[in-house]
Structure formats: C-alpha cells, structure tokens
C-alpha positions in Angstrom: 7.0 37.9 13.1 4.5 36.2 10.6 3.2 36.3 6.8 0.3 38.6 6.7 -0.8 38.6 3.5 0.1 37.4 -0.1 -1.6 38.8 -2.7 -1.2 36.9 -6.8 -2.2 38.8 -9.6 -2.2 37.3 -13.3 0.5 34.9 -11.4 -0.3 31.2 -12.9 -4.2 30.2 -12.2 -4.3 33.0 -9.8 -6.1 35.7 -11.4 -6.8 37.9 -8.9 -6.3 37.0 -5.2 -5.5 38.0 -1.6 -4.9 35.4 1.4 -4.9 37.3 5.0 -3.2 35.4 7.7 -4.0 36.4 11.4 -1.0 36.8 14.4 -0.2 33.6 15.8 -2.0 34.0 19.7 -3.9 32.0 22.4 -2.6 28.7 21.0 -3.5 29.1 17.6 -0.7 29.4 15.5 -2.0 26.6 12.6 -2.9 27.8 9.2 -4.8 25.0 6.5 -4.6 25.4 2.8 -6.3 23.0 1.2 -6.4 22.0 -2.1 -6.0 19.0 -4.5 -2.9 18.5 -6.8 -2.8 20.7 -9.6 -4.8 23.5 -7.8 -2.4 26.1 -7.0 -0.9 24.9 -3.3 2.8 24.9 -4.5 2.5 28.4 -6.3 2.1 30.1 -3.3 5.4 28.6 -2.0 6.9 29.5 -5.4 5.4 33.0 -5.0 6.6 33.3 -1.7 10.3 32.6 -2.9 10.0 34.9 -5.8 8.4 38.0 -4.1 11.0 37.9 -1.3 14.1 36.7 -2.9 13.6 37.3 -6.6 16.4 35.9 -8.8 18.1 34.9 -5.7 16.1 32.5 -4.7 17.8 30.8 -7.9 20.8 28.7 -6.3 18.2 27.5 -3.2 15.0 26.3 -5.1 16.5 22.8 -5.1 17.1 22.2 -1.6 13.1 23.9 -0.9 12.0 20.8 -3.6 10.8 23.6 -6.4 13.4 22.9 -8.7 12.8 24.7 -12.0 16.7 25.5 -11.7 17.0 23.1 -14.6 18.3 24.3 -18.0 15.6 26.1 -20.4 14.3 26.6 -16.7 15.8 29.8 -15.7 14.4 32.8 -14.1 13.2 35.0 -17.2 11.7 31.1 -18.5 10.2 30.5 -15.1 8.3 34.1 -15.0 7.3 33.4 -18.4 5.7 30.7 -17.9 3.9 31.9 -14.6 2.1 34.2 -16.3 -1.3 33.6 -16.2 -2.6 32.0 -19.9 -5.4 34.6 -20.3 -3.7 37.7 -18.9 -2.3 39.3 -22.4 -5.8 38.6 -23.4 -7.8 40.6 -21.2 -4.2 43.2 -22.3 -2.7 42.7 -19.1 1.5 43.0 -19.5 2.1 42.3 -16.4 2.1 40.0 -13.1 2.5 40.9 -9.6 3.3 39.2 -6.0 3.1 41.4 -2.7 3.9 39.9 0.7 2.7 41.4 4.0 5.3 40.5 6.9 4.2 41.8 10.5 5.9 41.2 13.9 3.1 44.3 15.8 -0.4 44.4 14.7 0.8 47.7 12.7 4.6 47.0 12.6 6.6 45.4 10.0 7.4 45.4 5.8 4.7 45.1 2.9 7.4 43.5 -0.1 6.6 43.5 -4.1 7.3 42.1 -7.4 6.0 43.1 -10.9 6.9 41.6 -13.8 6.7 43.1 -17.2 5.8 41.3 -20.9 5.8 42.0 -24.6 2.5 41.0 -27.0 4.1 37.8 -27.1 4.4 37.1 -22.9 8.2 37.7 -23.1 9.8 38.8 -19.9 11.2 42.2 -21.4 14.0 42.4 -18.6 11.4 44.8 -16.3 10.9 43.8 -12.9 9.6 46.6 -10.0 10.4 46.3 -6.6 9.2 47.7 -3.6 9.8 47.7 -0.1 7.7 50.0 2.4 8.1 49.9 6.2 4.8 49.6 7.8 4.7 51.7 11.3 2.1 52.6 13.7 0.5 56.0 12.3 1.6 56.3 9.0 0.7 55.5 5.2 4.3 53.5 5.5 7.5 54.8 3.9 8.7 53.3 0.8 12.7 52.1 1.4 14.8 51.8 -1.7 14.8 48.2 -2.9 18.8 47.2 -2.3 17.7 47.3 1.4 15.8 44.4 1.6 18.5 41.7 1.8 19.1 43.5 4.8 16.0 43.8 5.8 15.3 40.2 5.5 18.6 38.9 6.7 17.9 41.1 9.6 14.2 40.8 10.5 12.7 38.0 9.0 14.8 34.7 6.6 17.9 35.1 4.3 17.7 33.1 1.1 20.7 30.7 1.7 18.3 30.0 4.8 14.9 30.0 3.0 14.7 26.0 2.7 15.1 25.7 6.3 11.6 27.3 6.6 10.0 27.0 3.2 9.6 23.6 1.2 7.0 20.9 -0.7 7.4 18.5 1.8 7.0 15.5 -0.5 10.5 16.8 -2.5 11.7 17.0 0.4 10.6 13.8 1.7 12.8 12.5 -2.1 15.8 14.5 -0.9 15.8 12.4 2.7 16.2 9.4 0.1 19.9 10.7 -1.0 23.1 10.9 1.0 22.5 12.0 4.5 26.2 13.6 4.9 25.7 15.7 1.8 22.1 16.9 3.5 23.7 17.8 6.7 26.4 19.6 5.0 24.3 21.6 2.1 22.0 22.7 5.4 25.7 23.3 7.2 26.8 25.5 4.3 22.9 27.1 4.1 23.8 27.9 8.3 26.9 29.5 8.3 27.1 31.1 5.2 29.1 29.0 2.8 28.1 30.4 -0.2 28.5 33.5 0.7 32.2 33.2 2.2 33.0 31.1 -1.5 31.0 34.0 -3.3 33.7 36.6 -1.0 37.4 34.6 -1.9 36.3 34.7 -5.9 35.7 38.5 -5.4 38.7 39.2 -3.9 40.7 37.1 -6.8 38.8 39.1 -9.1 40.3 42.3 -7.2 44.1 41.5 -6.7 44.3 40.2 -10.5 42.7 44.2 -11.3 45.2 45.8 -8.8 47.8 43.3 -10.3 47.0 44.2 -13.7 47.0 47.9 -12.9 50.3 47.3 -11.3 52.3 45.4 -13.4 53.5 43.1 -10.8 56.5 41.0 -11.6 57.8 37.6 -10.8 56.1 35.6 -12.7 55.0 34.6 -16.5 51.8 37.2 -16.4 51.0 35.5 -19.8 50.9 32.2 -18.3 49.4 33.9 -14.9 46.5 35.2 -17.0 46.1 32.3 -19.0 45.6 30.0 -16.1 43.4 32.2 -14.6 41.1 32.5 -17.7 41.0 28.4 -17.8 40.8 28.3 -13.9 37.2 30.6 -14.6 36.3 28.5 -17.7 37.0 25.0 -16.1 34.7 25.7 -13.3 32.0 27.1 -15.4 32.1 24.0 -16.9 32.2 22.1 -14.1 29.2 23.8 -12.9 27.3 23.2 -15.9 28.2 19.3 -15.6 27.0 19.4 -12.2 23.5 20.9 -12.9 23.5 18.5 -16.0 24.0 15.6 -13.4 21.1 17.1 -11.2 18.9 17.8 -13.9 19.5 13.8 -15.2 19.1 12.1 -11.3 16.3 14.1 -11.4 14.5 12.9 -14.4 16.2 9.6 -13.4 13.8 9.3 -10.1 10.8 10.4 -11.8 11.2 8.0 -14.5 12.1 5.1 -11.5 8.9 6.0 -10.0 6.8 6.2 -13.2 8.3 2.4 -13.8 7.5 1.5 -10.1 3.8 3.1 -11.1 4.3 1.5 -14.0 4.7 -2.3 -13.0 2.0 -1.8 -10.2 -0.7 -1.4 -13.2 0.7 -4.2 -14.6 0.4 -6.4 -11.7 -2.9 -5.1 -10.9 -3.9 -6.2 -14.1 -3.0 -9.8 -13.8 0.6 -9.8 -15.4 4.0 -9.6 -13.6 4.1 -11.2 -10.5 7.6 -12.4 -10.2 9.5 -13.7 -12.3 6.2 -14.5 -14.8 5.7 -11.6 -16.9 3.6 -12.6 -19.4 0.4 -15.6 -20.7 4.2 -17.3 -22.0 5.9 -17.7 -18.9 2.7 -18.7 -16.4 1.9 -21.4 -19.1 6.3 -22.6 -18.7 5.3 -21.9 -14.7 2.2 -23.5 -15.2 4.3 -26.6 -16.6 6.5 -26.9 -13.5 3.9 -26.6 -11.4 2.2 -29.8 -12.7 6.2 -31.6 -12.5 5.9 -31.0 -8.9 2.9 -32.0 -8.3 3.1 -35.5 -10.5 6.7 -35.9 -8.4 4.5 -35.1 -5.1 1.4 -37.8 -5.9 4.3 -40.2 -6.7 5.9 -39.5 -3.4 2.4 -40.4 -2.1 1.9 -43.5 -4.1 5.3 -44.4 -2.6 4.0 -43.9 0.7 0.8 -45.8 0.4 2.3 -48.7 -1.5 5.5 -49.4 -0.9 5.4 -48.8 3.1 2.3 -48.0 4.1 1.0 -51.7 4.2 4.2 -53.0 6.7 3.4 -50.3 9.3 0.1 -52.7 9.3 2.3 -56.1 10.5 1.9 -56.4 14.4 4.7 -54.1 16.2 5.6 -57.1 18.1 6.6 -59.0 15.2 8.6 -56.3 13.9 10.4 -56.0 16.9 11.0 -59.6 17.2 12.5 -59.9 14.0 14.8 -57.0 14.6 16.2 -58.1 17.3 17.0 -61.7 16.1 18.6 -59.8 12.6 20.8 -57.9 15.3 21.4 -60.6 17.2 22.4 -63.7 13.9 24.7 -60.6 12.7 26.7 -60.5 16.3 26.6 -64.0 16.3 28.1 -64.2 12.4 30.6 -62.0 13.7 31.7 -63.6 16.6 32.0 -66.8 14.7 33.5 -65.1 11.7 36.6 -64.1 14.3 36.7 -67.8 15.8 37.2 -69.1 12.5 39.6 -66.7 11.3 41.4 -67.8 14.7 41.6 -71.7 13.6 44.8 -71.6 11.8 46.4 -69.7 14.6 45.7 -72.7 17.1 46.9 -75.2 15.1 50.0 -73.3 15.1 50.7 -72.9 18.5 49.5 -76.6 19.4 52.6 -77.6 16.3 54.9 -75.1 18.1 54.0 -76.5 21.8 55.0 -80.3 21.1 57.9 -79.3 19.2 59.6 -76.8 21.7 62.5 -78.5 23.5 63.3 -75.9 26.0 62.8 -76.3 28.8 63.0 -80.4 28.7 60.0 -82.5 30.4 61.8 -85.1 32.1 60.5 -87.8 32.4 59.2 -87.2 28.6 55.2 -87.5 28.1 53.7 -90.9 27.2 51.4 -90.9 24.5 48.6 -90.9 27.3 49.6 -87.7 28.8 50.5 -86.0 25.5 46.5 -87.0 24.4 45.2 -85.2 27.7 47.5 -82.3 27.6 45.9 -81.6 23.9 42.3 -81.6 25.3 43.2 -79.1 28.1 44.2 -77.2 25.3 41.2 -77.6 23.4 39.3 -76.6 26.2 41.2 -74.0 26.8 40.8 -72.7 23.4 37.0 -73.2 23.1 36.8 -70.9 26.3 37.8 -67.8 24.8 34.4 -68.6 22.5 31.8 -69.7 24.5 29.4 -68.7 26.3 29.1 -66.5 23.6 28.3 -62.8 23.9 24.5 -62.0 25.3 23.8 -60.3 22.3 24.7 -63.1 20.1 21.7 -65.0 18.5 21.9 -68.8 19.8 20.2 -70.1 17.4 20.3 -68.8 13.5 17.1 -68.8 12.3 17.4 -67.1 8.8 20.2 -68.7 7.8 18.6 -68.4 4.4 20.2 -64.5 4.1 23.6 -63.9 3.5 25.7 -62.2 6.0 25.1 -58.5 4.5 21.3 -58.8 3.3 20.4 -58.9 7.1 22.2 -55.6 7.5 20.2 -55.0 4.2 16.9 -56.1 5.4 17.5 -54.0 8.5 18.2 -50.8 6.8 15.3 -51.1 4.3 12.6 -51.9 7.3 14.6 -48.1 8.6 13.5 -46.4 5.7 9.9 -47.9 5.7 8.9 -46.0 8.8 7.1 -42.5 8.4 5.4 -40.8 10.7 1.7 -39.1 10.5 3.3 -35.5 9.6 5.2 -36.5 7.0 2.1 -37.9 5.2 0.7 -34.4 6.4 3.4 -32.4 4.7 3.0 -34.0 1.3 -0.5 -34.0 1.6 -0.3 -30.1 2.4 2.6 -29.5 -0.3 0.1 -30.9 -3.0 -2.2 -28.6 -2.1 -0.5 -25.3 -2.4 0.6 -26.4 -5.5 -2.4 -27.1 -6.8 -4.0 -24.1 -5.4 -0.8 -21.9 -7.6 -2.0 -23.7 -10.1 -5.6 -22.9 -9.7 -4.5 -18.9 -9.4 -2.7 -19.2 -12.4 -4.9 -20.6 -14.2 -7.2 -17.4 -13.2 -4.6 -14.7 -14.0 -3.5 -16.1 -17.3 -8.1 -16.4 -18.2 -7.4 -12.5 -16.9 -4.2 -11.7 -19.3 -5.4 -13.5 -22.4 -9.1 -11.0 -21.6 -6.3 -7.7 -21.5 -4.2 -9.3 -24.1 -7.2 -9.3 -26.6 -7.9 -5.5 -26.5 -4.3 -4.7 -26.3 -4.1 -3.4 -22.8 -1.4 -5.1 -21.1 0.4 -4.9 -24.5 0.7 -1.4 -24.3 1.5 -1.5 -20.7 4.7 -4.1 -21.5 5.3 -1.9 -25.1 5.6 1.5 -22.5 8.1 -0.5 -19.3 10.3 -1.6 -21.9 10.6 1.8 -23.7 11.0 2.9 -20.3 13.4 0.7 -18.5 15.6 1.5 -21.9 15.3 5.2 -21.0 16.5 4.7 -17.1 19.3 2.6 -18.5 20.6 5.3 -20.8 20.1 7.8 -18.0 22.7 5.5 -16.4 24.7 5.2 -18.8 24.9 8.9 -19.0 24.6 10.1 -15.5 27.8 7.8 -15.2 29.7 9.6 -18.8 29.2 12.6 -16.1 30.4 11.4 -13.2 33.4 10.5 -15.1 33.9 13.7 -16.6 33.1 15.8 -12.9 35.8 13.5 -11.8 38.3 14.5 -14.0 37.7 18.2 -14.6 37.6 18.3 -10.7 40.8 17.1 -10.7 42.2 18.9 -13.2 40.7 21.9 -11.6 42.6 21.1 -7.5 46.0 20.6 -9.9 45.6 24.3 -11.8 44.7 25.7 -8.5 47.6 24.9 -7.0 49.1 26.3 -9.7 47.5 29.3 -9.0 47.8 29.6 -6.0 51.4 29.2 -6.2 51.7 31.8 -8.5 49.5 34.5 -6.8 51.8 33.8 -3.7 55.4 34.8 -6.0 53.7 37.5 -7.2 52.5 38.8 -3.6 55.8 38.4 -2.3 57.6 39.9 -5.6 56.0 43.0 -4.3 55.2 43.4 -0.6 54.4 46.9 -1.2 51.5 46.4 -2.5 49.4 46.3 0.1 45.9 45.7 -1.1 46.3 42.8 -2.8 48.3 41.5 0.7 45.3 42.2 2.6 43.2 40.7 -0.2 45.3 37.4 -0.2 45.7 37.5 4.3 41.5 37.7 4.2 41.5 35.2 1.5 43.4 32.4 3.1 41.6 33.5 6.4 38.5 32.4 4.7 39.4 29.1 3.4 41.2 28.5 7.2 37.6 29.1 8.6 35.2 27.4 6.7 36.6 23.7 7.6 36.2 25.3 11.1 33.0 26.6 10.9 31.7 23.2 10.8 33.0 22.2 14.5 31.1 25.4 15.5 28.0 24.1 15.1 27.8 20.5 14.4 27.3 19.9 18.3 24.4 22.1 18.4 22.8 20.8 15.1 23.1 16.8 16.8 20.9 18.4 19.5 18.6 20.1 17.7 17.8 17.1 15.6 17.7 14.5 18.5 15.6 16.7 20.3 13.5 16.9 16.9 13.9 13.3 16.1 12.3 11.7 19.8 9.0 14.1 19.2 8.8 12.8 15.2 10.1 8.9 16.0 8.0 5.9 16.8 11.1 4.4 17.9 12.4 5.0 21.1 15.7 3.5 21.5 17.9 6.3 19.7 19.1 8.5 22.6 20.7 11.0 20.9 22.4 12.1 17.1 25.4 13.3 16.5 27.0 15.1 13.8 30.5 15.2 13.2 32.9 17.4 10.9 32.5 15.6 8.0 28.8 16.0 8.1 27.9 12.3 8.8 25.2 12.0 11.5 25.2 8.8 14.2 22.8 7.3 15.4 23.5 6.4 19.0 21.9 3.9 22.1 22.0 5.1 25.9 25.1 3.3 25.8 26.9 5.1 23.2 26.5 2.0 20.4 25.4 3.3 17.3 22.2 1.7 16.1 22.0 0.9 12.5 18.1 1.6 11.9 16.7 0.2 7.9 15.9 2.9 6.1 12.4 2.9 5.5 10.6 5.9 3.4 9.1 7.0 6.8 12.0 7.1 8.6 13.8 9.0 6.0 11.1 11.7 6.0 11.6 11.9 9.4 15.2 12.1 9.3 14.7 15.1 6.7 12.2 16.7 8.8 14.9 16.5 12.2 17.6 18.0 10.4 15.3 20.8 9.2 13.9 21.5 12.3 17.2 21.2 13.7 18.7 23.1 10.8 16.3 26.0 11.3 16.0 25.8 15.8 20.5 26.4 15.6 19.6 29.4 12.7 18.3 30.9 15.4 15.3 32.5 13.3 11.7 32.5 15.1 10.3 33.1 10.9 7.2 31.4 10.0 7.2 27.9 8.4 5.8 27.3 5.1 5.3 23.6 3.5 4.0 22.4 0.5 2.3 18.5 0.5 3.8 18.3 4.4 2.3 14.5 5.3 2.3 13.2 1.9 3.2 8.8 2.4 3.2 9.0 5.7 1.5 6.5 8.2 -1.3 8.7 10.4 0.6 8.2 13.7 3.7 9.9 12.0 1.4 12.3 10.5 0.1 13.4 13.8 4.0 13.3 15.5 5.1 15.6 12.5 1.8 17.8 12.8 2.0 18.0 16.7 6.2 18.9 16.2 5.4 21.6 13.6 2.8 23.5 15.7 4.3 22.8 19.1 6.4 26.4 19.1 2.6 28.3 19.4 4.4 31.6 18.7 5.9 30.4 15.1 3.1 30.8 12.6 3.1 27.4 10.5 0.7 27.5 7.0 0.1 23.8 5.6 -0.4 23.3 2.1 -2.3 20.4 2.4 -4.4 17.3 0.3 -7.4 16.5 1.3 -6.0 12.5 2.3 -3.3 14.3 4.4 -4.9 16.4 7.0 -8.7 15.1 6.4 -11.5 15.6 8.7 -10.7 13.7 11.7 -7.3 15.1 11.6 -8.4 18.4 11.4 -10.6 17.5 14.1 -7.5 16.9 16.5 -5.9 19.9 15.6 -8.7 22.3 15.6 -7.9 24.2 18.6 -4.9 25.0 17.3 -6.3 26.6 14.0 -6.4 30.0 13.8 -7.0 30.1 9.6 -8.2 28.3 6.7 -8.6 28.3 3.1 -10.1 26.0 0.2 -9.1 26.8 -2.9 -11.7 25.9 -5.4 -10.2 25.6 -9.3 -11.8 25.7 -12.7 -11.3 25.3 -16.3 -11.1 28.2 -18.8 -10.0 25.8 -21.7 -7.1 25.3 -24.2 -5.1 24.3 -20.4 -6.0 27.6 -19.0 -7.4 27.5 -15.3 -8.7 29.3 -12.9 -8.6 29.4 -9.1 -10.2 30.9 -6.5 -9.6 30.9 -2.3 -12.7 30.7 0.1 -12.0 31.7 3.1 -12.6 29.8 6.3 -13.3 27.1 3.9 -11.2 23.9 4.6 -12.6 20.5 2.1 -16.0 20.1 4.2 -15.3 21.9 7.2 -17.1 24.9 7.3 -15.5 27.8 9.7 -17.9 27.3 12.5 -18.5 23.7 12.3 
C-alpha cells in the first residue's frame, strides 16, 4: 500500500493543490516535500489525519505531535480555523481533503471528506465522507462510509496506531524528553488496542445497567447503586478533564521554558547574563571582586620577591651547612638536657651506695680506697654520655639562640623555599584574573550601550515576566496533580464498591443470562489487558534493539529489553544494564527506535509520513535515521523537510532513493492570509535532472 495522491481544497493555505506520488519501485521509495517554516508542511500531515479518520483521529493526535486537542481546539474549532481565509470571500462554503491509497497500479481506495460552513465561517455540522473502491477496468465502486474504519483496519492503518507511521518529528523529540515508561505504555496500548477494549468495557457496563433497570434486579439498594454509577461517570469525566488540563499546562510550560531558554540566549548574546552576572550592577560588583583577587595575587608576588627570593641568592653550600649545624646543635642541646636532668639521680645513687651496710665490707674501706671508688663511679656515669651520638654538635656555635629559636629558624628556612612552578602559577593566575577583568570591561561597555537604547532592559523585563508565568504554571501543575491523585483514589474506592454491588446483582438474579454473559466478558477484559503486555514486550524489545543499533553511534548497547511494566533496560553484551546520559539526540533516537519497533510489531507495511524529520540532530545522526527509514525499499517514505534538515549535500547522498520531490512556495495575500503552491519535481535549489 502507498499513498498515491493527496488533494486539498480551501484547506488552510492551500486553495487548490494536488500532490501525486509514484509507487515505490526499484529501490526508489523516498519522497521529499520541502518547505520553509509556515509554508504548509504540517498542514499536509493534519489533512491526512482528518481525511482518513475524521473525529476518530482526535484522541491520537497528541502522540503524533499534532496537539490541537486542547480545550477550545476540538474538532469543530480546528475545522473552522482550517478553512482558507479567502474561501468565503470567493463564495466557497466548503473545504475538502482527498487521499488516494493504492495497493497495485489500479487497485485501492479513494477517501474524501468535505466540510460545509455558514456565512460567518462556522462549521454547520455537515460532513460528506465518500469511500470509493478502485479496481482495474472500473470507474470506481462507491461504498458506504460506515465501511471506512473496517477498510483502514484491514488494508491500511487503524486510527489507534496511526501515530507510529504519521508523526511530527520535532514534537516526537519533545515526547522523548518525557518518561520513557509512559512512552512505551502509550505505544503498547495503541498497538494492542487497549483503548478499544476499555471502550468495550464501558459499553458493557451501560448495557448491564439498562438490562438491570428493565428487569428490576433486586438484592442491592437500587437508588444507591444508580447514584454510585452516576457519580463514577461524573468523576471519570472530571478526571479526564483534569488530565486534559494538565496535558495542556505541560504543553504550555514546555513552550514557555523553551521561550525562556531562547530569551536567555538573546540576553547572553547581547552581553547580559553569563552565569551569576545578569546586569551592569552585578558586572561592576564582579569587577570589584576580581580587583581584590588581583591585589591579593600581587601581594603574594611581592612576598615572594621581597621575603623569599633574596634567600635563594645565598650560596647553596652555606645554607646546607647552616641547616646541618642547627640540627646538630638541637641534638646536642637535647643530649645535654638529658644529662643535666639525670645529675640528681647520680648524687642519690652515690649516697645510697656508701650508706648501705648489707652485705658488710670487711675490712672497711679506707679513705683512699673510698675516694678511688667514687672516682670510678664518676667515670662510669660519664661513660653513659660520652662519646656523644654522631648527630650532636661538638661545639655550640650559635649559643646566642634559645633552644626553641633554632627550630623556628629551620622552619622559616623551609618556608622560604619556592620553586619556579610556584612563581609561574602566580603569574598565570594574575594574567587570568586580568583577562577576566578585561572581558568584564568590554561587556560593561556593551551593556551600557545597550542599556541606553533600552534593548537589554526590555529583554530582562520580559524574562522576569516569563519566569513569573512559569512559576505560576508549575504551582498550577502541582495543584492539578494533587487533584488528580485525590480524585483517582476516590474513583478507585467507588469502583471497588460498584463492582461489589454489581456482583451482588448478578448473584441475586443468575437467570439474567445476558447480564451474566456481559459480566464474564467484562472480567475477561480486566484480566486480559495485563496479560497482553507480556505477549508483545519481548517482540517490541527485539524490534527496538535492531532499530536502535542502526541509528546510534554508541555500540556498547547489545539489546533493549522491555518489562511488563513498560520500563526499558539498555543492556551490554554481558547482560549488565547501561545507564547513559539522556542527551537530546539520544532521546530522539530512542523515540525513533520506539516508533520503528511499534510499527514493526504491528505488522503493518504502511507508508511513513514524517514532518520536520531531522530537526536538531547532528549530521551523523541525520544520516543514520534517514538511511534507516528508507532501508525497507518497498515502504513509501514521505518526509516534510526544511532546507536545513535535508540540504543539497544530504540530498545528493540519497538521490538514488528519491522517487519524487515537491517544493512548497508561499506568498502573502494580506491580512495574515497566505497562499501555498507546490512545485512538482523541485526541491529547494535542486531541480529534476540536476
């Protein structure tokens, strides 16, 4: 299947335009539609959704990046804004989109929708949908429009998985910044038709209630049961509304944060900002701080030059000799101090020796003998201290220094040591500080010039206002989250009570076979939904692994696994989980791999239509993604690109895969109304045959 044509009449900037696309063949499956921002690329994607799915597209548009489902932006409002601004002036009260889908040269379907408006441009609720079966040898067989969902489900792309094939690449990149578990769960629910099953559950509940009311099943408080059913319905509507408000707020908050980033960038470009320096006043304060640091640095250099450097001019041998003498004198003084401290012990020893009477000395010592003993004791005592250890000075040269001053002098000499690297470091730091000061002087001069014309002041004013708006949005978001949690808890509690009462109803009247059957189906769906995930998670993980490996620079990821909760795990070859920093490029690669995996697991061979496909990616990633998308040669790939995404150089790289090009040209008609005309076989500076 491929899209053979898209025709738009009075649809936004297209007054009357028909696009035709050939069948992918002989390796040529890429179609490029080039256009600058605001020229009508996204309009084609919106037209495709509205023509194929009508109102049924609305719940799925956010996942495709086409978020016009906000309050006040529903189906009627969007149609009214889509009507070309000059249509009513030209007495044209309708707008239409036609899409032709072929599976063979002359076999397929044509789908068209036409919407009608009153004289004020309001949609009157009238919509004409036509489905025509195309077959060889016939002019086309008109089929009932009620067959359209069946035809799309069986032969093309069902609405709930359309975002896997038709999406805005720029917006999908933003979705990639969000929680990956939610991305996967949303994708799996679309793939498995969980939304459809939930809808069946709701219809079964309404059916049970209608049967119960008609047959007056007893066994519970009827009034309470009915009130609880109505309360659940009201609360679920309210919960849905709160979630929609939160989604709108998240979208607005994301946009405002992007605006703040852009505004900050402009302020920085003009010389403002720069870390903590946001104004001329703060720059002056920063200059003062730098001057103080420069002064301290200069003081340090003066200390080196005045206090330390002169000592390095003294002969090295003298310094070594002085340190050696001082250390020896310190050792000598410690030795002498030890000897002096032990002198009283010697005297006590001598007295005790001669006064001891046991054992007696016979005959008693004479005076001459006692003197000889004393002399020997003195000699023995002196032998304890002489000769002195080799590290003691034999002569005290610096007897003018107190004992503690010698150690102070040695410490001071150690502190005086300074290497060439220390001096170079001081010089380099001073030069760095002076460079910073010079840059601040330049910025201050620039800001003062900007401040005079009020540019920077106005930007700062806008930034302050935007910060206040973002703060309020974040507070509102927190309030909504609390309301959602509280209401969800209430619904869960009421739902449990409601289910219990329903079981009592069924038990009280088992004869009501239709209620029993409906309850069985209801319970089956309740049990089936969790089981569905495990059926596809492994298959999805394998498909994502193949896609991611084709897209990413990094090769350490061996496989991606998806568990039943929807959590993704990037695993190395040894099975260990790898945690990578989520850069913007890697987030977009992950989202692209997810969409590719979901598309593969869905089993659909539908075309791929991507608006702004390669925005904000580096050249290597652009090449990888484009190569991946066109890798399946039988799949039609339609890319709606800006000139900087797929430029002349990249076009030449993939020229052999291109089967058709269109270039969008835009002209202003006045009063904010524009006109887009598509030129066939043109793509920016590249024309057919060149």
